[in-house]
C-alpha positions in Angstrom: -5.6 31.0 -8.3 -2.8 29.1 -6.8 -2.7 25.2 -6.9 -0.5 22.3 -5.8 -0.4 19.0 -7.4 -0.4 15.5 -5.9 0.8 12.7 -8.2 -0.3 9.2 -7.1 1.8 6.6 -9.0 0.0 3.2 -8.7 0.5 -0.1 -10.2 -2.2 0.1 -12.8 -2.3 3.9 -13.2 -1.0 7.3 -12.4 -3.4 9.9 -11.1 -2.7 13.5 -10.8 -4.8 15.9 -8.6 -4.8 19.7 -8.9 -5.8 21.0 -5.5 -6.6 24.6 -4.5 -5.7 26.3 -1.1 -9.0 24.9 0.4 -8.1 21.5 -0.5 -10.6 21.2 -3.4 -9.9 18.9 -6.3 -10.1 21.3 -9.2 -9.2 18.8 -11.9 -7.9 15.3 -12.0 -6.3 13.3 -14.9 -5.4 9.6 -15.0 -3.3 7.4 -17.3 -3.0 3.7 -17.2 -0.1 1.2 -17.5 0.3 -2.4 -18.3 2.3 -5.1 -16.4 4.6 -7.4 -18.0 4.7 -11.0 -16.7 7.7 -12.7 -18.6 7.7 -15.8 -16.4 5.5 -17.2 -13.5 5.7 -15.1 -10.5 7.3 -12.2 -12.3 5.7 -8.7 -12.4 7.5 -5.9 -14.2 6.9 -2.4 -15.7 8.9 -0.2 -17.9 9.6 2.9 -15.8 9.5 5.1 -18.7 5.8 4.3 -19.2 5.3 5.8 -15.8 7.1 9.0 -16.9 5.0 9.2 -20.1 1.9 8.7 -18.3 2.6 11.3 -15.7 3.8 13.9 -18.1 0.5 13.4 -20.2 -1.6 13.8 -17.0 0.2 16.9 -15.8 -0.3 18.4 -19.3 -3.9 17.8 -18.9 -3.9 19.7 -15.5 -1.9 22.6 -17.0 -5.0 23.7 -19.0 -6.5 25.2 -15.8 -5.6 28.8 -15.4 -3.6 29.7 -12.4 -0.2 29.1 -10.8 1.1 25.7 -9.7 3.2 26.3 -6.6 4.4 22.8 -5.9 4.3 19.2 -7.0 4.7 16.0 -4.7 4.3 12.3 -5.1 2.9 9.3 -3.7 4.2 5.9 -5.1 3.7 2.0 -5.2 6.1 0.6 -2.7 9.2 -1.7 -2.9 9.6 -1.7 -6.7 13.2 -1.9 -7.9 14.5 0.6 -10.6 18.2 0.3 -11.5 20.0 3.0 -13.3 23.1 2.4 -15.3 26.3 4.6 -15.3 24.6 7.0 -17.9 21.6 7.6 -15.7 19.3 5.4 -17.9 17.1 2.5 -16.8 19.2 -0.6 -16.8 16.3 -3.1 -16.8 12.4 -3.2 -16.3 11.3 -2.4 -12.8 10.7 -5.4 -10.5 7.3 -4.7 -8.8 6.1 -5.1 -5.3 3.9 -8.1 -6.3 6.6 -10.0 -8.0 7.3 -13.2 -6.2 10.5 -14.6 -7.8 12.8 -13.8 -4.7 11.9 -16.5 -2.1 15.3 -17.9 -2.2 16.7 -14.6 -1.6 14.3 -14.0 1.3 15.5 -17.1 3.0 19.2 -16.3 2.3 18.6 -12.8 3.9 16.9 -14.5 7.0 19.6 -17.1 7.3 22.6 -14.5 6.8 21.4 -11.6 8.9 19.3 -13.5 11.5 15.6 -12.9 11.9 16.1 -11.5 15.3 18.7 -9.0 14.1 16.4 -7.9 11.1 13.5 -7.2 13.4 15.7 -5.3 15.7 17.2 -3.0 13.0 14.7 -2.7 10.0 11.6 -3.9 12.2 10.3 -6.2 9.3 10.6 -9.8 8.1 12.3 -10.4 4.6 9.3 -10.9 2.2 9.3 -11.1 -1.6 7.8 -7.8 -2.0 10.7 -5.9 -0.4 13.4 -4.3 -2.5 16.5 -5.9 -0.9 15.5 -9.3 -2.1 15.2 -8.0 -5.5 18.6 -6.4 -5.4 20.1 -9.7 -4.4 18.1 -11.4 -7.3 19.7 -9.1 -9.8 23.2 -9.5 -8.2 22.9 -13.2 -8.6 21.1 -13.7 -11.9 22.2 -10.5 -13.7 25.6 -9.9 -12.2 27.0 -7.7 -15.1 24.1 -5.5 -14.9 24.4 -5.1 -11.1 28.1 -4.4 -11.3 27.6 -1.5 -13.6 24.4 -0.1 -11.8 24.9 3.5 -10.5 21.9 3.8 -8.1 18.6 2.0 -7.3 15.4 3.9 -6.9 11.8 3.3 -5.8 9.1 4.0 -8.6 7.9 7.5 -7.5 11.5 8.6 -7.1 12.4 7.7 -10.8 9.5 9.7 -12.0 10.5 12.7 -9.8 14.3 12.2 -11.1 13.0 12.6 -14.7 11.1 15.7 -13.9 13.9 17.3 -12.1 17.2 15.6 -12.8 17.7 15.0 -9.1 18.1 11.7 -7.2 16.5 11.2 -3.7 14.1 9.1 -1.7 12.1 9.5 1.5 12.1 7.7 4.8 8.6 5.9 4.1 9.8 4.5 0.9 13.3 3.8 2.1 11.7 1.8 5.0 10.2 -0.7 2.4 13.6 -1.7 1.1 14.6 -3.7 4.2 17.7 -1.6 4.3 16.8 1.3 6.5 17.7 1.3 10.1 14.4 2.2 11.8 15.9 4.2 14.7 18.4 6.4 12.8 16.5 6.7 9.5 19.6 6.0 7.6 20.9 3.3 5.3 22.1 0.3 7.4 26.0 0.2 6.7 26.1 -3.3 8.4 23.4 -4.8 6.2 24.8 -3.3 3.0 28.2 -4.6 3.9 26.8 -8.1 4.8 25.1 -8.4 1.5 27.8 -6.8 -0.7 25.7 -3.6 -1.8 27.7 -0.5 -2.3 26.4 2.4 -0.3 26.8 4.5 -3.3 23.9 2.5 -4.8 21.6 3.9 -2.4 19.8 7.3 -3.0 20.1 10.2 -0.5 17.1 10.3 1.9 15.2 13.5 2.2 12.0 14.4 4.3 8.8 13.8 2.5 7.9 17.5 2.5 11.2 18.9 1.6 12.0 20.2 -1.8 13.9 17.6 -3.8 14.3 19.6 -7.0 12.7 22.0 -9.5 10.8 21.1 -12.6 13.3 21.0 -15.5 13.1 22.7 -18.9 12.2 19.6 -20.7 9.2 18.6 -18.6 8.1 22.3 -18.4 7.9 22.4 -22.1 6.2 19.0 -22.4 3.6 19.7 -19.6 3.0 23.4 -20.0 3.9 24.0 -16.4 6.4 26.6 -15.3 10.2 25.6 -15.3 11.5 25.8 -11.9 8.3 24.8 -10.2 9.3 23.2 -6.8 9.0 19.5 -6.6 8.8 17.9 -3.2 10.1 14.4 -2.2 6.8 12.7 -1.5 6.2 9.3 0.3 5.1 5.7 -0.1 1.6 5.1 -1.2 0.5 3.8 2.2 2.0 6.6 4.1 0.5 9.1 1.8 -3.0 7.4 2.1 -2.6 7.7 5.8 -2.0 11.4 5.5 -4.9 11.7 3.2 -7.1 9.9 5.9 -5.8 12.0 8.7 -3.7 9.3 10.4 -1.3 11.7 12.1 -1.4 11.2 15.8 -1.0 8.0 18.1 -3.8 5.7 17.8 -5.2 7.2 14.6 -6.1 4.1 12.5 -7.2 3.4 9.0 -8.7 0.5 7.1 -8.3 0.6 3.2 -10.0 -2.0 1.2 -8.9 -2.0 -2.4 -7.5 -5.0 -4.4 -5.6 -5.7 -1.2 -6.5 -4.6 2.3 -4.6 -2.8 4.8 -4.8 -1.6 8.5 -2.6 1.3 9.1 -2.0 2.8 12.6 0.1 5.6 13.5 3.2 5.0 15.7 5.4 7.5 17.6 7.7 4.8 18.9 10.6 3.5 16.7 11.2 0.7 19.0 7.8 -0.8 19.3 8.2 -4.6 18.8 5.4 -6.4 16.9 7.8 -9.4 16.3 7.3 -9.3 12.6 3.6 -9.8 12.9 2.9 -6.3 11.4 5.1 -4.3 9.2 6.6 -1.3 10.9 7.6 1.6 8.6 8.6 5.4 8.8 5.7 7.6 8.0 5.9 10.5 5.6 5.2 12.8 8.6 8.6 13.7 10.0 9.3 11.7 13.1 6.5 9.5 12.8 5.9 5.8 12.0 3.1 3.5 11.3 2.3 -0.2 11.8 0.6 -2.0 8.9 -1.2 -5.3 8.5 -2.0 -6.6 5.1 -4.7 -8.7 3.6 -3.5 -9.7 0.1 -6.9 -10.5 -1.4 -9.4 -8.1 -0.1 -11.4 -6.3 -2.6 -10.0 -8.8 -5.1 -11.9 -11.6 -3.2 -15.2 -9.8 -4.0 -14.2 -9.0 -7.6 -13.1 -12.7 -8.1 -16.5 -13.9 -6.9 -18.4 -11.4 -9.0 -16.4 -12.2 -12.2 -16.7 -16.1 -11.6 -20.3 -16.4 -10.3 -22.0 -13.1 -11.3 -20.4 -11.9 -14.5 -21.6 -8.6 -15.7 -23.5 -7.8 -12.5 -22.7 -4.7 -10.5 -21.1 -4.7 -7.1 -24.1 -2.7 -5.9 -26.5 -5.5 -7.0 -24.4 -8.1 -5.2 -24.2 -6.0 -2.0 -28.0 -5.5 -2.0 -28.4 -9.2 -2.1 -26.2 -9.5 1.0 -27.7 -6.5 2.9 -30.5 -8.7 4.6 -28.3 -11.7 5.4 -27.7 -12.0 9.2 -24.2 -12.1 10.9 -22.5 -15.3 10.1 -23.9 -15.6 6.5 -26.4 -18.4 7.6 -23.5 -20.6 8.7 -21.1 -19.9 5.8 -17.5 -18.8 6.3 -15.0 -17.5 3.7 -11.2 -16.9 4.2 -9.8 -14.6 1.6 -6.5 -16.3 1.0 -6.8 -16.4 -2.8 -3.2 -15.3 -3.3 -1.7 -16.5 -0.1 -1.7 -14.2 3.0 0.4 -11.7 4.7 -1.2 -10.8 8.1 -1.0 -12.5 10.5 -0.1 -15.5 8.4 2.9 -14.9 6.2 2.1 -18.0 4.0 2.4 -18.0 0.2 0.9 -21.4 -0.1 -2.4 -21.0 2.0 -5.5 -20.5 -0.2 -9.2 -19.4 0.5 -12.1 -21.6 1.7 -15.6 -21.6 1.8 -16.6 -23.6 5.1 -20.2 -24.6 6.0 -21.9 -24.7 2.5 -25.2 -26.3 2.3 -28.2 -26.4 -0.2 -30.2 -23.8 1.7 -27.7 -21.0 1.1 -28.3 -18.5 -1.5 -26.0 -16.2 -3.5 -26.5 -13.5 -1.0 -25.2 -15.6 1.7 -21.9 -16.3 -0.2 -21.5 -12.6 -1.0 -22.1 -11.7 2.8 -19.6 -14.5 3.7 -17.1 -12.9 1.3 -17.5 -9.4 2.9 -17.3 -10.9 6.4 -14.2 -13.0 5.6 -12.2 -9.9 4.2 -13.2 -7.9 7.3 -12.2 -10.7 9.7 -8.8 -11.0 8.2 -8.3 -7.1 8.7 -9.6 -7.6 12.2 -6.7 -9.9 13.0 -4.4 -6.8 12.3 -6.5 -4.7 14.6 -6.3 -7.3 17.3 -2.5 -7.4 17.1 -2.5 -3.7 17.6 -4.7 -3.9 20.6 -2.4 -6.6 22.0 0.2 -3.9 22.4 -2.3 -1.9 24.5 -3.2 0.5 21.8 -6.7 2.1 22.0 -8.3 1.5 18.6 -11.9 2.9 19.1 -12.1 4.9 15.8 -11.1 3.7 12.3 -11.1 5.8 9.1 -12.3 3.6 6.2 -11.4 4.2 2.6 -11.3 2.3 -0.5 -14.1 0.1 -2.2 -15.2 -1.1 1.3 -16.1 2.6 2.0 -18.4 3.0 -0.8 -21.2 0.8 0.8 -23.1 1.8 3.8 -23.8 -1.8 4.6 -20.0 -2.6 4.5 -19.1 0.3 6.5 -21.6 -0.8 9.2 -20.2 -4.4 9.0 -16.7 -3.0 9.7 -17.9 -1.2 12.6 -19.7 -4.4 14.0 -16.6 -6.6 13.4 -13.9 -4.2 14.5 -15.8 -3.2 17.6 -15.0 0.5 16.9 -16.7 3.6 15.4 -15.9 3.7 11.6 -15.7 7.0 9.8 -16.0 7.6 6.1 -14.5 10.6 4.1 -16.7 13.1 2.2 -14.4 13.1 -0.7 -11.9 10.2 -0.9 -8.6 10.7 -2.9 -6.4 8.6 -0.9 -2.7 8.7 -1.5 -3.0 11.5 -4.0 -4.5 13.8 -1.5 -1.6 12.9 0.9 0.8 13.9 -1.8 -1.1 17.2 -2.3 -0.9 17.9 1.5 2.9 17.3 1.3 3.1 19.7 -1.6 1.0 22.4 0.1 3.0 22.1 3.3 6.4 22.1 1.6 5.1 25.2 -0.5 4.6 27.1 2.7 0.7 27.3 2.6 0.7 25.6 6.0 3.2 25.4 9.0 2.8 21.6 9.3 1.3 18.5 7.7 -1.2 18.4 10.5 -2.4 21.8 9.9 -2.8 21.3 6.0 -4.8 18.0 6.9 -7.3 20.1 9.0 -8.1 22.1 5.7 -7.8 19.4 3.1 -9.6 16.4 4.9 -13.5 16.5 5.3 -14.9 13.6 7.4 -18.3 12.0 6.5 -20.8 9.7 8.1 -19.9 7.7 11.3 -21.1 4.0 12.0 -21.2 2.8 15.5 -21.2 -1.0 16.3 -24.5 -2.5 16.8 -24.5 -4.4 20.2 -26.4 -7.5 18.9 -24.4 -7.7 15.6 -21.1 -7.0 17.4 -21.7 -10.0 19.8 -22.6 -12.3 17.1 -19.6 -11.4 15.1 -17.3 -12.1 18.1 -18.6 -15.7 18.1 -18.2 -16.0 14.3 -14.7 -14.4 14.5 -13.5 -17.2 17.1 -14.7 -19.9 14.5 -13.0 -18.0 11.6 -9.6 -17.9 13.4 -9.8 -21.8 13.3 -9.9 -22.1 9.7 -6.2 -21.3 8.9 -4.6 -23.8 11.2 -7.0 -26.5 10.2 -6.5 -26.0 6.4 -2.8 -25.1 6.1 -1.7 -28.8 5.6 -4.4 -29.5 3.3 -3.4 -26.6 1.0 0.2 -27.7 1.1 -0.8 -31.0 -0.2 -3.0 -29.4 -3.0 -0.2 -27.1 -4.1 1.2 -29.6 -6.9 -2.4 -29.8 -8.3 -2.7 -26.0 -8.9 -2.0 -24.2 -12.1 1.6 -23.3 -12.1 2.4 -25.6 -9.2 4.7 -28.6 -9.5 3.7 -31.6 -11.3 1.3 -33.7 -9.5 
């Protein structure tokens, strides 16, 4: 038997999938990581923990008899890994959810100009991106920055350790705020403007191109064959989109995990969302994707469960909400527990329950949370539609795709047919598709996806529910502008805020 391996390097764990030629998951292995938070707003990991976890998981997969023809990667975006002159890690990786770089973001915007940034890199400077992290290190750890030899994204460091070769791909490079959208190359103007040597930037290779071969050390540690081709891979959202079949114009995906994203395929490098949505290179050669983000999607529901229904299952809570009508009996929830990204790039805003009264039950609150998460994601869908994109079908993955009731709710709120997947493996499957394509099993990523992806049940909008949700959605959109100032005034009283 012949196999490929898709490695999905997440924030909390690395998951490796062993896939056969039909796209079946023959075996999977996972290893968890911890996150270091040495100061408020800081979020770091030891990159060598990623390597150890990946090697252990690959060793577990190698027990299956057969030949592994290729390995590829999906990885958490934006994280900064710096290597010193010896090729060793210079400091802990600064992760995508680290928020220490607000001052650097303002500096970037003031120095380069927001209009120019949106023209060149298609994105606003946000704390999550890599460029602000580089500038933070340059300002706060100048000796370390001066002696750094190269920066990497997380998956690229793991691949480097497995192969000895340094590279990144367009989809991860796009998340640095340094990649010219039109050319797909590092922006010399931005590098010069911020004093970043071009030599610090890794070479950029296509996501399905071979970036190296498995070295002898890794082969011995994992039980895999030395020289096994290792392909470049892509950013987690790009690989998740491949794993959901988001490969042609108009294809759109909703993913509800801890955060929530709406991803839609783009073929135009010049489409202008004026910074309202992210615009990144896809892992599909020549493709792009637009992305909106809800920071606390599934996290809102898990927060509610942990706070008000500790020990109870999500299934039980969703059953309580199943019979609640649209509008949750007059209750609204905004999922701004950690601030918001789309369409309100606001770090200070916080969530609200609006319309509480003594007649409402816990099921009403659960339904309001589900609706609020989906309303927030609908705002991204509406931005896409405002550019005359036809969004009539949405592939749903993540925790929100594990409930028939929530899938139907998505269809009703989005006003689109919602499609589930038979077997959902997300970014790991996308990485496997890149490995299968790079290994020559298929002539294109699209052809590989036809074999590897299997669609499940479809959910159509109900006319009565959809009409009701349009009315509630109109009310929902009024909550942010009417609570923004209140939340700013409450900020000093929060844990971790300034003294009241």
